[in-house]
C-alpha positions as CSV (number, residue, x, y, z in Angstrom):
1,X,-44.6,-5.6,29.6
2,X,-42.1,-2.9,28.6
3,X,-38.6,-4.0,27.4
4,X,-35.8,-1.6,27.1
5,X,-34.1,-1.3,23.7
6,X,-31.0,0.8,23.4
7,X,-31.3,3.6,20.8
8,X,-27.7,3.4,19.7
9,X,-26.2,0.3,18.3
10,X,-22.5,-0.4,18.8
11,X,-20.5,-2.6,16.4
12,X,-18.2,-5.1,17.8
13,X,-15.4,-6.6,15.9
14,X,-13.6,-9.8,16.8
15,X,-10.3,-10.3,15.2
16,X,-9.9,-13.6,13.5
17,X,-6.7,-15.2,13.0
18,X,-5.9,-16.2,9.4
19,X,-2.8,-18.2,8.2
20,X,-0.4,-17.0,5.5
21,X,-1.3,-18.4,2.0
22,X,1.2,-18.9,-0.9
23,X,1.0,-19.8,-4.5
24,X,2.1,-23.0,-6.0
25,X,5.8,-23.5,-6.8
26,X,7.1,-22.1,-10.2
27,X,9.0,-24.6,-12.4
28,X,12.6,-25.1,-11.6
29,X,15.0,-22.9,-13.5
30,X,17.1,-24.7,-16.1
31,X,20.7,-25.6,-15.6
32,X,22.7,-24.0,-18.5
33,X,25.2,-26.0,-20.4
34,X,28.8,-25.0,-20.1
35,X,31.5,-25.3,-22.6
36,X,34.1,-27.8,-21.6
37,X,37.6,-26.4,-21.4
38,X,40.9,-27.5,-20.0
39,X,41.1,-24.3,-18.1
40,X,40.2,-25.0,-14.4
41,X,39.8,-21.2,-13.8
42,X,37.0,-21.0,-16.3
43,X,35.5,-24.2,-15.0
44,X,35.4,-22.8,-11.4
45,X,33.7,-19.6,-12.6
46,X,31.2,-21.5,-14.6
47,X,30.3,-23.7,-11.5
48,X,29.8,-20.5,-9.5
49,X,27.5,-18.9,-12.0
50,X,25.3,-21.9,-13.2
51,X,25.9,-24.5,-10.5
52,X,22.4,-23.8,-8.9
53,X,18.8,-23.7,-10.1
54,X,15.9,-22.2,-8.2
55,X,12.1,-22.0,-7.9
56,X,9.9,-19.5,-6.2
57,X,6.3,-19.0,-5.0
58,X,4.5,-15.8,-4.2
59,X,2.8,-14.8,-0.8
60,X,-0.9,-14.4,-1.6
61,X,-2.1,-13.4,1.9
62,X,-0.1,-12.3,4.9
63,X,-1.0,-13.9,8.2
64,X,-3.0,-12.0,10.7
65,X,-3.9,-12.0,14.4
66,X,-1.7,-14.9,15.3
67,X,-2.2,-17.1,12.2
68,X,0.5,-19.3,10.9
69,X,3.5,-17.4,9.5
70,X,4.5,-17.6,5.8
71,X,6.7,-20.6,4.7
72,X,9.9,-19.9,2.7
73,X,9.1,-18.6,-0.8
74,X,12.4,-19.7,-2.7
75,X,14.3,-23.0,-2.9
76,X,17.6,-23.6,-4.5
77,X,19.2,-27.0,-5.8
78,X,22.6,-27.8,-7.2
79,X,22.6,-28.8,-10.9
80,X,23.7,-32.2,-11.8
81,X,27.2,-32.2,-13.0
82,X,27.5,-32.6,-16.8
83,X,30.5,-34.6,-18.0
84,X,32.8,-33.3,-20.6
85,X,33.4,-35.6,-23.5
86,X,36.3,-35.5,-25.9
87,X,36.2,-37.2,-29.3
88,X,39.3,-38.9,-30.7
89,X,38.5,-40.0,-34.2
90,X,41.0,-42.0,-36.3
91,X,40.2,-42.4,-39.9
92,X,41.6,-45.6,-41.5
93,X,41.7,-46.8,-45.0
């Protein structure tokens, strides 16, 4: 019996969905020490500059064809407040 076989093969691609993938979190950045000063203006500026720490991660694979979107890639936290100490030393005989 004769079977018909096509002479031209056509490729067929099916899009597969794939989710976003990200790296592990980096370590948290450090909170820098600030000099304790009576000046409230300087203290406010110091808090604005070093009052937060952060960590990041990298997108390894972008999502495709309806896969899950990428999660956020950075996080920020407030630094723990550091108390300012003053030393009052009295020498006695």
